[in-house]
N, C-alpha and C positions, 0 to 999 in steps of 0.2 A: 504494500500500500504506500503510495507516494502522496503525502499530503502537501497542500499548498501552504499559504500563510494561515496558521491556526490562531484564531482569536483567543486572547488570554494574557496572562502575566508575562510570558516570554515575549510575545509580540509587542506588548506595551513597553517592555524594556528596550526592544530594538527601536521602536518609534521614538521614544524619549531620548535615547542615546544619539540617534541621527539628528533629531531636532536640536539638541544641545551642541553637537558638533558643527552644524551649519547655521546655527542661530536662527531657527525657524520655529513657528508654532507647531506643537505636536499634532494638532488637529489637521493642519495642512499636510504634514508628512503622512498621516494615516490616509487621507484622501488620495495622496500620490500613490501609495502602495495599493489601495483599492482600485485605482484607475487602471492598474495593470491586469485586472481580472475581469473577464466578461460579465460575471454576475455582480461585480462592484461591491463585494463583501468578502471577508475572510471566512474560511470554513470553521466549523465548530468541532470540538472534541467528540461530540455526539455524531457528527457526520462520519468521522473516522471509525468510531465504534460500530456504526451501522454497517459500514463496508466490511469490517472484520467479522461481524456476526453473519452477514450474508455469505462470506467466503467459508465460514465454518458450517453453514447450513447445507442441507441436501440439495437446495436449489442451485448450488454452484458446483455440483458434482462433475460437470463436464468442462469446467474452467481449469486450465493448467498452464503454467509458465507465462502468466500475463502480468503486466505492470498495471495495477489498478490505481489510477490517478484520481484523487479527490481534492481538487484545487479550485473549483469554480471557473475552470477554463482559464488558467493563467496564460496570458498572451506574451508577457515579457517580464523580466526581472532586472532591476537596476542594482 
């Protein structure tokens, strides 16, 4: 499972560190990160857990050797 930017404390630390480094408002940095994702939002830990549960279920019995991306369709990363 390849997650994109997952909302939560770690992502908040990344946003705040970048904002401090380049002297910008953290809200603007968050919007900048979100603009790189088609769905314009970070994924949640629940999104990742749902994929894990699906892959553990009988419904995924014919899936093998795949990269399961749960990232809101990340288009680019800076």
